[in-house]
C-alpha positions, 0 to 999 in steps of 0.5 A, a space after each residue: 863912983 856916981 861921977 864916974 858912971 855920968 862920965 861913961 854916959 856922955 863919953 857914950 852920947 858924944 860917941 853916939 852922936 859923932 855916929 849919927 853926924 857921921 853917917 848922915 854927913 856920909 848920906 847927905 854930903 859925901 854920897 848925896 849925889 848917888 842917893 838923890 840920881 837913885 831916888 830919881 830913878 825910882 820916880 822917872 822912868 825912860 823908854 825909847 820912843 820913834 820918831 815919826 814915820 816917813 809919809 809914802 806917796 803915789 806919783 801924783 802926791 796922793 798919800 798911800 801910807 801916812 801916820 796920824 795920832 790916835 788915843 789910847 785908855 789906860 788905867 792905874 789900879 792902885 790909883 782907883 779910888 772909887 772903883 765902881 765909878 770908874 767901871 761904870 764910866 769906862 763901860 759905857 763910854 768905851 762900850 766895854 764889858 763890865 767884867 772885862 773892866 773889872 779885871 783890869 782894874 783889879 790888877 795890882 799893877 801901876 798900868 793896864 791898857 784899857 783901850 787902844 783905839 779911842 775915839 776923840 768922843 770917848 777920850 773928852 767924855 773920860 776927861 771931862 768926868 776926871 776920876 783918878 787913876 783913868 788917863 788918856 794917852 797918845 801915840 803916832 800909829 800907821 795909816 793907810 788911806 787907800 784902804 786895800 789899793 796897793 796892799 801887797 806893793 805897800 806892806 804894813 808895820 806891825 805893832 812893834 812898828 817894824 815895816 813888814 812885807 812890800 815897801 814898808 818892809 824894803 824901807 823900815 830903816 829910813 822910814 822909821 826915823 830918829 828915836 827919841 826918849 820918852 821921860 814917865 814919872 811915878 809918884 808916891 806907891 808906883 803910881 804913874 802921874 804923866 808922860 812927857 813928850 819925846 826930846 831929839 826924835 826926827 820924822 823919817 825920810 818920805 817916799 815918792 812913788 813911780 805908782 800912777 794912782 789912775 791906772 792902779 785904782 783900774 787895774 785893781 778894779 779890772 782884776 776885782 770885776 774879772 774875778 766875778 765872771 772868770 772865778 779865777 784863784 788869784 791875779 796880777 796886773 804890772 804895767 811899766 814904762 818900759 824905756 825906764 823900768 817905771 812901775 806904773 801899777 802893781 795890782 793883786 787879787 785877793 789882796 788885804 786891808 793893811 790898817 787891819 792886818 791883824 784880822 788875816 788868817 792866811 799870812 800868804 796873802 801878804 805875799 806879793 805875786 809879782 816878786 814872790 810867786 814862781 810860775 812857767 809862762 807858757 807861750 808868752 815866752 816865745 817871742 823870748 826865744 825868737 829874739 835870741 835866734 833873730 840876733 844869732 842870725 839863726 833865723 829871720 821873721 820870714 823863715 819857713 819850717 814844715 809843722 807836722 803837728 809834733 817833734 820827737 825829743 828823744 822818746 818825748 813828743 812835743 805836740 801843739 796846742 789842741 794837737 793841731 798841724 800847720 805844715 809850712 809856716 814862717 816864724 811870725 807865723 809861730 807866734 801868730 798862731 802859737 806853734 810849740 814845735 816852731 818854737 822848739 824849731 827856733 830854739 834848736 836853729 840857735 843851739 843850748 848853749 846859746 839859748 842858755 846865755 841869752 836867757 841869763 841875759 834877758 835876766 831869768 837867773 837873777 832878781 831884779 832887785 825891785 825895792 820890795 821886801 822878800 823878792 826870790 827867783 829861781 835857780 832853774 836847777 833842772 833846766 841847767 842840767 843841759 837835757 835836749 828836752 828841757 831846752 825845747 820845752 822852755 822854747 815855749 815856756 815850760 819847764 822854766 820858772 820865773 817870777 812875773 817881775 823877771 817877765 816884765 823886765 825881759 819884755 822891756 827890753 823887747 819894746 824899748 830897742 834891745 835894753 834891759 832895764 830895772 824895774 822900780 817903785 821909788 821915783 825920789 826919797 825925800 830926807 830931812 836934809 832935803 828941808 832941814 839941812 840935817 845929815 842925809 838918810 842912811 840905808 841898811 848898808 850904811 850907804 847914803 840914799 840919794 834923794 832921787 832914785 834913777 833907772 838902771 840901763 844896761 848895754 843892749 842884749 839884743 840889737 835896735 834891729 832885732 827888737 824892732 823885727 820882734 815888735 813887728 812879729 807880735 804886732 802882727 799876733 795881734 793883727 792876724 794871730 790869736 790876740 786880736 782881742 787886743 786891738 785898739 782902734 787907730 793904734 798897733 799894740 804888739 803882744 802874745 797870749 801864753 796859757 801854761 799847765 801847772 806842774 804837778 810839783 807847784 802843787 804836789 811834790 810827789 806827782 810826776 808831770 802838769 796838772 790840769 790847772 793853768 796859768 792865763 796870761 797875755 803880755 803886750 805895749 803900745 803904741 807898738 813901735 813907739 811904746 809908752 806902757 808895758 803890761 802883763 796880765 797873769 791870771 792862775 787857773 781861770 774859768 776860760 779855756 785859753 789867755 785869749 778869753 781871759 788875760 787878753 780882754 783884761 789888757 785890752 781894757 787897762 791898755 784903752 784905758 791908759 791911752 785914753 788918760 794920757 791922751 797918746 796921739 793915734 798912729 793912724 786915722 
């Protein structure tokens, strides 16, 4: 009986041993690779990390946007062995409140940010102390060395590394670069041990802009100075090469610092008024009306009409500025004196159908497709209803809605012999293939992005002859009319003023008609008969009676500056 019991125990031990050995074999050999991977997964973690963002340069090579390495401080509260020593070091070196630091250290987590923007000196002091649980990390951040300069044009990069507004938003997909993998390792208890360098990352493409650093700087300086004297609500200056559409300056006031975009309370400041604010242009529109009527042979610069101070469209009277009466005048004098009834006369000779067709040719019912995020345009549905009064007021720039960049595009055609150009900001895109032989950048539509952008120029929308005649009329505005303050000795300058009333619809949709606010602008180019640059100055509700005393002097100063810097030869001694 005793031997029988010993035999059962022996069999039981053999079976137990076989089971244990079998289980170990199953875990370590048969399923060993699985559990090793699982263990590694618990010890290591992976995270996507964006490649270095491409840089953005002015035409002359000055840096507008770049990336730099920034230190940040974080702690692993579970690893802190000397909390009082850690709290004292962090609060004193980083100049942080002790209560805030204590709160971070008391968290039951393996990872807590303490300071996002640490200086090199702060990081070095903490590193020398070698306190367990305190770590120093590095990350690449977007930096804008020029501060507020061209801020609405450049936009900014948010905390998620996404470009917002302007060029940063428009070119997000090619600026961001190729992502790599960031590998982290945790020790026992889930403590953070280390980060490895990201792999497979690739820098994004660089942008070389058409913007001229000196002209941009001067434009912004003039706006800031004018703000003090004119107390306008906002202001915009656009300067372009009218033959190619290259944008030389795109300045706005007020602006913001893209390095500290989070401090802005009013998000509207991020919008670029050149492409995102619609307005009624006023009398700067009159040369376009004249161009259309001349092109169709309905008038000439010498065509006369008799102004009686008012013209009636049905029961609606249209008056001249200040309700003045000018008597018999030529079409050139209509521009010189900015006579509203004369512009209506020119539109009536042309006819509403042709007038509408030319406005479409000049690009007022479509975007310019400039390389900025969020461009808008007006459908002008009310204007297109075809009422006679709508076409009459549009002849002198009221009742039709456009953006400043659309106006620049249309005036470029007047200046360059009649061709519609595409305003653009990017001269060249430098992809990694330009440097290292890797595949070229692809845009958001899957299309290959050319290393260089080129101006798109359409066929003539008006003839060179019509262009020349309108330029002569606009030159006469500066020589003999209300644009005299734009004169620059030795040069012929072409231009036109505009003082438009702001409709209540733009301020309060419940009110009809127009408010007492104005938008004052001046569009001009020089040298008039061989223009090297074209400038629009637009001021919202300045403290001045008309554009002759607000926008026009700013144009003069910027035009004179460009002529001097570029050393443009004079037209006459």
